[in-house]
N, C-alpha and C positions, 0 to 999 in steps of 0.2 A: 884639649886646645882651650883656652880662653873663649869669653865669649865676644871678646871684642875682634877676635883674630878668625872665630869663626863667620861673623859679620862680615867685617874686610874681606873673608875669602870669598862668599855671598855675593857681594856687591860687584865686587870685579870679576867673577866669573859672569854674572847677569851682564855688566857691562862688555864686556868681551864677546856673548853668546849673541847679545843684541848689537852690535857694532857690525860684526860678520852677516848675520841677514840684513840687516841694512844696505850694506856693499854689494851683498848678494841680489837684493832686490835692485839697486840701481844699475846693478851691472846690465841686469835681464832689460830692466825697462830701457837703458841706452842701446842694448842690443836690437828689440825691437825698432824703436827708434831708428836706429840704421836700417834695417829690415824695411820698413815704410819707405826711406828714404830710394833704397834701390828699386823699389817695386813703383815709386812715384817716375823715376828716373825712363825705367821700362816702358812705362805710359803714356809719359811724354814723348820717347822716341818714336813709339806706335804712331802717335796722333801726328806727329813729322812726315813720317813715313806715308800715311794716308794723304796727307794735304799734298804732298809731292808727287803723289801718284795723281791725283785730282789735277793738279794744276799741270799734270804733264798731259794727261787725258785731255784738258782743257786747249791748250797749246795745240794738239794732232786734230781736235776738230775744227781749231780757227783755219789751220793750215788747209783742212780738206776744205770748209765750205768756202775759202776764199779760191780754192783753186777750181769748183765749180759755178761759185757766183760775184761774176766779172760787175764790177761796178764803174761806173762811165760816172764822167763830169758832164752835166748835162747842156753845158755854155758850148766848150770845147766840139759836142756831138752835132750842136744844134750849128755852128761853123764850118765842121767841114763837110757835113751832109747837110746844103742848105732846101729848103722844100724846090719841089720843079715849080714853074710857073703855069698854068691852067689856060 
């Protein structure tokens, strides 16, 4: 084989190997990024569920407090029950 043929073979082999390695690393990086997206989505869903549970608990507490603590309008109560004369 001539020297030019050996250089061409070496250069093309090196180029092909480098291309394969770069594509491999790029695929691994994309796979990791997609996995991070899944983890981020799961975390967002978990936070959303926690917030919904907190909201539901607050709504139940509010309903319970409204049942136990009735609030009367002071003006209508005063009109309905005028003080007795002394």
